Steps between C-alpha positions, in 0.01 A plus 500: 500500500678173570329170575730249670490128430703208637790388282798266529742728314723705732633833376599817689361472854386760747269509799140618463458810721314455828204712386437263205580165665187303575270707280270267306380552145172342395544150369516137600879479511648575840821626337356808329588841629473862395808712434527841332806457277567563132766235434469122527731319740500220757400593854600309811238453771631293788575164330267561205617645170249693296533636148358840412303501176404829340138491380337799325208496742595372843316501831562733788597344833189386681295464181215253496461385141595145400757494221655219298858575397749347260868545420712351222862585416668369183879523471781355289648193668760307303402694190132398523191694603409356841239571767709583808217615726133410502231573756122493484219537749137386483307545274800528265711212371791466255580195287846501340552200267856376457475482123290680240611457141852399389757462777739741328249787528596732787161591647302459822124444480294606802133403529301731726198332662243573766346237725142431396570599140405864537493820700240533773327825590730708719821309415813714478803344330837669462797356307855618449728361229867574434650382169878529519740618231499275194220276629181392323177425685137431411202569725185318397191320627343157451152637424303822500506704821147489640376785717202380701189696593550800725368501855348843542743762373818301570757530221756227430845619398833380364816708524796398286848652499791380284857622469677396180879511477738578217454290187233302687162393363172461686191367321169538684262284295200392713162371399222761511325631809133400522280693742178342625172690546533794747878441537721799583866469404807724485838399360817713512822399323822698542812427295842655561733463203838616372579625151591148381236306695240302305135457591194323358166561669164355399212641704152385397158438643168360384141613544445219752345157465323605183424140400284491815333829417726729706616783276667804658298442819785574742488820703852638465821416314821699502840402361807724522833439324782742579859474376782707648860552388791577732439768762125422485464679167154412357526318169147363456190566713172333411171418673191315375186567705150356459225576751126454485327833442160618611401614154685260270634155590830342400306258278348787302839663457685182395218365279616181324861509617583246772877535547734796556879460490823696493843373400819684599830426324806684631874470450771435238452120498138547391550741210437229240178398680388864514556544126305186416207588727479853364500378140243228562262732688525757222414239235214353703334832570554627145320191375202572727479861382527399135223242541265756651593756236422254220171405665404866526579570134305195388189571708183643353397852596129427541543558873683792657665273758800286418588208725869415531597155621639489852843328510527216749859598579638854531861592578718810501863556589731791579856549622596667826815607682830645374568402140186286499654237728160356592187392312146485640228298324135548598243235407123451515350173380171311499650172627787393723631263235553783251732676745678176587562430131642849456732460800609154385593632157663828602704361790617184318840662435566489876530120497884498468539703821201366697540133410144463372268723303255691723130409498545169320 
């Protein structure tokens, strides 16, 4: 499905057929229309030019749901990564600073914000990003993404689609998602890559406002990360789902752990980062196992039960894809700061290409 948004860039033009002209799609913008088409192009409607943007989950003509949309295109202009197209609609907003890090670093930083500092019950946000050949871009946030309390059974959602060109790098390094009590939230991220594309994804969420006593009190959380190669060949498909149960709650299942995270590292430019992360995770987890093993051997046998210490940080990693081109790291931790420290250390080697070290 295609969602159409106003744009100043003129490409190939053709007239919208009579049966589509004048058909509204839900939304505040008067220039949004529905059009069943698989390829993006510019459409001419009387004197108005409209750009077709391919979102993974669009709306059928005549739909009634409000939807905030965003579009960013990064291309090489004069040998530099440059934002050539940018569009956002309430409640979404983009901030693109002119300079982040040394001026000689070829990178574009894009801050993704929502008005009000969070996502309200029933919000639906859809973003499309295109990172051109040889470009480098960073998608990040200024603070944690807050998902406010749900009204009834309404579920807030974010849909993210990114296309990454040859020898390009996209780093998606946001702050964590924090769901308030009773919140219901679904996030879907789709990445389309080539064999020499490079991708960094950090996807993490907390138990809620646990300093205020809210621990895993939200109603529903779902996060999907799918990566596809050329011809829509699945490379990596992953979903994290937490939902309150009738018999056992999320709090009982998660116990003392307050943060869940995954880190995806994909592409030839990131091989050195993959090797470092894999080695560090192996050493960290081996140390935890050795500590528990020593404690077990040194304990007295007066009781039949042995109590092993619970690590405050747990991580595992594994490769995926042809020839192990990608690495996935899964993390559970008792505090947000423990995860942030891990990310700061493991992604520090990206500073030369991103201009600054992530999570500083």
